C-alpha positions as CSV (number, residue, x, y, z in Angstrom):
1,M,-36.6,146.5,47.0
2,K,-39.8,148.5,47.1
3,T,-42.5,148.3,49.7
4,V,-46.1,149.3,49.2
5,S,-49.4,148.9,51.0
6,L,-52.1,146.7,49.7
7,Q,-54.2,149.7,48.9
8,E,-51.4,151.3,46.9
9,A,-50.7,148.0,45.1
10,T,-54.4,147.7,44.1
11,R,-54.4,151.3,42.8
12,D,-51.0,151.2,41.0
13,L,-50.8,147.6,39.9
14,D,-49.9,148.5,36.3
15,A,-46.9,150.6,37.4
16,L,-45.8,147.9,39.9
17,A,-46.0,145.3,37.1
18,R,-43.7,147.5,35.0
19,A,-41.2,147.8,37.8
20,V,-41.3,144.0,38.4
21,E,-40.7,143.5,34.6
22,Q,-37.5,145.5,35.0
23,G,-36.3,143.1,37.7
24,E,-37.4,144.9,40.8
25,I,-39.0,143.0,43.7
26,V,-42.0,144.7,45.3
27,T,-43.2,143.7,48.8
28,V,-46.9,144.3,49.5
29,T,-47.9,144.9,53.1
30,R,-51.2,144.9,55.0
31,D,-51.2,146.9,58.3
32,G,-47.5,147.3,57.9
33,K,-46.8,143.5,57.8
34,P,-45.5,141.9,54.6
35,V,-48.2,139.8,52.8
36,L,-46.7,139.0,49.5
37,D,-43.8,139.7,47.1
38,L,-44.2,140.6,43.4
39,V,-41.2,139.1,41.6
40,P,-40.3,138.7,37.9
41,H,-41.7,135.5,36.3
42,A,-39.1,132.8,36.0
43,K,-39.1,130.9,32.8
44,P,-38.8,127.2,33.4
45,E,-35.5,125.4,32.6
46,P,-35.7,123.0,29.6
47,A,-35.6,120.0,31.9
48,E,-38.6,121.3,33.9
49,T,-40.8,121.6,30.8
50,E,-40.9,117.8,30.4
51,P,-43.7,116.5,32.6
52,K,-42.7,113.7,35.0
53,K,-44.9,110.8,35.9
54,G,-46.9,112.1,38.8
55,G,-44.1,114.6,39.6
56,I,-41.8,111.8,40.7
57,D,-38.5,111.0,39.0
58,W,-38.7,107.2,39.0
59,E,-35.5,106.8,37.1
60,A,-33.6,108.7,39.7
61,G,-35.1,106.6,42.5
62,E,-34.1,103.4,40.8
63,A,-30.6,104.7,40.2
64,Y,-30.4,105.6,43.9
65,L,-31.5,102.1,45.0
66,R,-29.0,100.5,42.6
67,S,-26.2,102.7,43.9
68,R,-26.9,101.3,47.4
69,G,-26.9,97.7,46.2
70,I,-30.7,97.3,46.4
71,V,-32.1,95.5,43.4
72,R,-35.8,95.7,43.0
73,G,-37.5,92.7,41.5
74,R,-40.9,91.3,41.4
75,G,-40.5,90.1,45.0
76,F,-41.9,86.9,46.4
77,I,-45.6,86.0,46.5
78,A,-46.5,82.7,48.0
79,D,-48.6,80.3,46.0
80,D,-51.3,80.3,48.7
81,F,-51.4,84.1,48.9
82,D,-55.1,84.4,48.1
83,D,-56.3,81.1,49.8
84,P,-58.9,81.7,52.5
85,L,-57.7,81.9,56.1
86,P,-58.6,79.2,58.5
87,E,-61.8,79.9,60.5
88,D,-60.0,80.0,63.9
89,F,-57.2,82.4,62.6
90,L,-58.3,85.4,64.6
91,L,-59.3,83.3,67.6
92,R,-55.8,82.0,68.4
93,P,-53.9,83.8,71.1
94,L,-51.0,85.9,70.0
95,P,-47.6,84.3,70.7
């Protein structure tokens, strides 16, 4: 692993890019402290190239719930779900 200062990296970026292409990892420092690593670009796996819905694997989530005996359905919605509340609803004391 090679370590260079930020100034050197700016000046010799082309040479550092060639070294990274050969598989070397280059650490760039500022005031002697590591700031970033130059690493070879990783090509995505075939499974990663297929976009997921919002980045979430919904099928895996459903499979996990089924394995735990949780069956997701439509749930229950009461017939009076959207009926207006009584006027004194917020005026009653809490139990």
